[in-house]
N, C-alpha and C positions, 0 to 999 in steps of 0.2 A: 742410583742414580734415578732420582723418576722418572717415567716416564706423562710426557703432553701429548695431545692429540690437537693440531689446528687444522682447521678445514676451512680452504679461502683461500687462494692466489694474488688476492688484491693488496690491498694498499692496510689492511687490518690484520691481514692475517701473516701477510710477509713479515707486517714489521712483530706482529705480536710472534714468529719464531725467530728470527734474529734475537729481539732481544731475549727470552725465553731460553737462547744459545749461548750468549753472555754469560747468562748466572749458571752453564752448566745442567742447565735439564735437555733430560735426551728427547727428542721433539718429533716430531714427521708432522709437515706438509703434505697436505692434502690440495688440490688443484684438480676443476677442469679443464685445466687448459694448462697447457708445456709453457706459458709462457705468461708473465706477467708484464701489462698491458697499461702504461702512460696515459691513462685518459686526458689530464689537463691541456697536455701540446699534441692532440691528436686533433684538433680543431683544422693545422694546417694541412691533414691528409686530405684534406675535401677544394683545398684550392693548391695545392701538388707545392707547398713550399716544403713539406716533408713525406715523405718515406712512410708507408704504412709497417716494414720493418724498421727504423729509427722509430717507433711507438713499441716496443716489443725488449725486453730483455728474456733469455732465455731460462727458466727454472732451473735449469741442472748447474750454469755459471752460476745461480746465486747458491746455491745446494753446497758447490764445491765450496766456494766463501766462505759461506757461515756453519755449515756441518749440520743442517737439521736431515732427514730422513724425506725424500718427498716420493706422494705415488700420483698419478695422473688420473683418475678417477673422477664421478661425478656422486655425489650423494643420492641417495633416494630414499632411507629411510631412519629414523633412532628411534632407538628403544633406551628409554633413558634410566627404568627402572633394573635391565639389566647392565649399562653401561657400556652395551652396544649399536654400532654406526656400519650399515651396508651400505655399499658401493652398486652402481650401476654392472660391473664386470660380474658384480657374483660375490667378491670378496667381502670378509668382515672383522673391521677393524672393533676392540674391546680390549677393558680395564686396564684401562689407561688411568694413570691418578689425577693429570686434570681433560677435561676438551675447551676448546675456545673456537666457539663457533662465528662464523666472518666469511658466511657464505652469502653477504648483500643483499639483496632485496630481487624481489618481484618488480613487475610493474601495473601499473592499471592498466585494467582490456576494455581500451576506448573501442566499439562502437566500429571496422573497416579501418584498425590503426595498420592494418597491413599495407594500405596505402599510404603511409610515410614510412622517413628510416628517420634513427635516432642517433643525433653524436655519441650517447651516454648508454647507446643496447651495444651487440654484441659488437666488437671489434670493427670487422671486418663491413659493420655498415658504413665503420668510413673511408672507404675506402666503394664503396656500392653511392653516397654520395656527392665524392667529387665525381665517375659516373654521371652522376645528372647533370649537375654542374656542367661539370666538358659538355654534353651534348645538345645543352640551350646557349652554353658559348658558340657553339660550331653552326647551331642556327641561327644564332644573332639576332633573340629575343624570348623573348619569355614574363611568367609570371613565376613569381617561386613566393613560397609563404613558409615564413618561420615562426617555429611560439613552443610555451608549455605548458605542463597542464598541470593538475593542484589533485590533493585527496584531503578530500574534509575533512575525514578524521584521524587526520596526521600533518599540521603542514610540516614540518620538520625537511619531510619530505621530496617536497620541491625541490628539481635539480632547473633551475631558467639560467642558470651564469653561462653553458657554451649555447647556447640556443642566440643568445646573445650575442657572446662572442664569434661566432660561423655567420651568420646575421653579416657582422659590421666587417670580418673579412672576406667575404663575398662581395659586399659594397666595393671593396679598397678592389680585388681584383679584376671588377666589370671597370672600373675606374679606371685603374691600369691600361686593361684595353682598349680605350674608349670610346665602350659600347655600351655604358651608365645608363642613359637616356632610354635605351632600348627594350631594359627591363622593371619591370615595378614588385622592386619589394615591400610586402607584409609581416608586420608583427603580430603573433594573436595570443591571448591567454584566455581563460576566463576569470580572471579578479579582476575587479579595476584599476587595480595600480598595481601589473604584475613588475619585478625589482621592487617595489617595496621594506623586503624585508631588509634592504642595502642600508635604510634612513630617509629621513628628505631631502635632506641638498643630492643622493644619489639618484630619487626618483626625478628631481629639477633638473638634472643635469643628464638621464636618457630623454628624455622630453626632448630637453634642446637639439640634442644629437639627432633625432627620428626625422625633426623637424630643419635640421640644418642637409643629412644626409638625402629626403625625399622619400625616410621610408613612413609607410602606411603603417595603421592600428586597428587593429581591431581586437578591444579588450570587452571585457564584463558580461558575454554572453559565454553563457552553457555550451561543452561541444554537443552535438551528437551524433556526429558521425563524422566519417572520413570517409572520400567519393575518388575514385579515381583521378577525377581534376579538380579538386579545389575538399573545403570543410566548411563542413554545415552545422548551422548554431541552433541553441534549443527554440530560434524566432522562426528558424528554416530560411531565414537569410543562410549567403553564400559565399564565402570567399576564394573566387575561381583561381585555380594555381595550375603549373606544370610540372610543377613540384611542390613536396609537404615536406622540411624537415620540423620532428615534432618530436618532442621529450617528455614522453608520459611520468605524471610521478610517481613516485617507488610506493609498494603495497606489502604487506606481510610476505614470508618466504614463503611456498607452498610447504615443503620441506616440514617446516615447522606445525605445521596450523592439525598435524594429524599425529602430533610428538606428543602430545602431554605436556607441553612447556605454556607456563607463559606468558599470553600476549595482552597487546595494550588494543583498544578497538581498532587498529588499523590490521594489527596483524603482526606485530612486531612485537622481538621478546622484549618482557617486564623484565629491569636491572636494576640494582643499586648503583649508588654511587660508585661502587671500587667493578661495578660490571659483574657481581656475583650475579647469577641464579639464581633463584629458588625452585622444589620440586614439592608440592604437595606443602607448604607452605614449611618447608627447611631446606637450611643450605645445602647448595649439592656440589658435584668436583665440577660445573659448568660457570666458563662466564663466557661472555655475547658482548664482541667489536664490532666497530663497523654501523653500515648499513642496514644490517638484521635486526641491533639494538632499538627497542625506543627512550627515546634523549628527552631527559627530564630537561625544562628552564626556563625561559622566555620565548614572548610569545612567538617572536621571530628566529627561532634557533634555529639553525640549518645543520646537513649532515656534508661537513666535507671531508676531503681525505685527512686533513690536517688533525680534527678531530679521532678521528681511527686511528690516527695511529699513536696519538696521545693516549689514546683508550687501550689501544696495545700494550704500549711501556709501562701501563701504569698497574697490566695484569699483571703480565713478566714480574715486577716489582711484590707487585699483593699476594701471586702463591708464595713468591719466596719467604714472605715475611710470615704467610702463615705455618708454611715449616718450617720455623726458624722458632717459634711460636713468640713472634711479636705483634703490634699492632697497628705500625706507623704506616696504619692504607695512605692510598691518593685516590681521589675520587676527579674524575671529569668535568664535573659540573664549573667548577671555575676556571675550568679553560673557553664554557663554551663562548667561542666569538664569529663573525663574518669577515675572513679573510682571503683575499685573491686579489690577483693580478689580472683583471680585465681588459684581452686583447681587443686591439682592431685594426689590424694587419702593417697598419701605419705607426702603430701608437699604443696607449693604451692607458688603464685607471689603476691606481691603487684603492682598494676600497676594505675599510676594516671600522668592522662593528661590534661594540660591550655593550659590557649594562653601563658604564660609562659613557659613550660619546658612540659617533655615528660621522665617518668621514667620506668621503672621493674625492682624490685627485689623481688630477689628469696630469701621463707624463709622455706626452709627446714623445714620437721616433723611439726616444730609450728604453719605454715601457717595452714597445713590442722584445728588444732585445733581452734586458733585461729576463722576461720570460722561458725567451727560448734558450739564454743562459742557463736557468733553474732545470731545465728541462736535459740539458748536458750533466748539469750537477747532481741531478738524480741519477740519471743512466748512473754514473762514475762511482760514485759514493754508496751508491746498495751494491754496488759491485767490488768496493774494497777501494780503488783504483786513486782515490783521495778523499782527505778525512769528513767523516761527519759536522758539519757546522749545529750544536745544540738548536732545539728550535726547530728545525729545516732535513 
């Protein structure tokens, strides 16, 4: 039985391990934490609709269900010439027939970013955001800034949806408590039209929401620095804030920079349509999936969990094809789209964009519960308690 090393315990890594096991490969999954974190539904930790533990799935339980080997450790070095991977504990894993890199991305390093918290950062940041919101609720008033940044070298690395979701959920929470009028909520971003990736209709609808909900906007100015009491922009204007929730754009993974693996200008691993990585111009035994990889496609392309899972399933299929001497390979580029249910706390909007169309459909009330239902489905299906629905 051939051996595969999968490094990364997020959407891309876990899906790779599951599907490689389905076709009977000997799989070792390495993750730097002992649980899988359901990022898309972690928005509700910030408003106490969900507990942090609700977002976590024990990797040992997933191991028991799917049968992969499990190592909890942090990658510190890649030696591609010797097919060797070193970890923080001092162990080295080597001589695998295939390696799937799925460690996600690093983050753009803004000046003073430690004065912010991100819903897409370390999982326990969601608890810290919750506590900051709680403290302002106890105080009874305040100014809160929500935003996300860009990476001009690779615009696919922007993750803005969760910033909108936390903003709308906090607005809804404050409204429920009858204190919304005591708070100034502002959304900021360095680009002139944040959310444009979702399409023109979505952009107009977001503008409508901002006006209707009395959410201020600061768009089109680069971020100079973050301070304890606000955001400073390139023209030295300042957005005063008691708390800043900010999602930095993704950047190339630090370990990859010194590995000899070819990257794009932003530091993401260059792959072909079949997620294969070339070393010195020759095909290697390495594949890259999810946020760590450089995606090709339209200008509006975005890195999302469902795209990462498509890439992961394709890699399992493509590895099997190679070992069988077949060439019916599956590519990820035809699957590039934007797909999300953007929650608002009291409803949601269904957002979809592909090469032919872009739409945003409001789903009052029911959308909120549909997204919560997806979270339950995701957990139970990954644990093998209910069947997996194709495409979900």
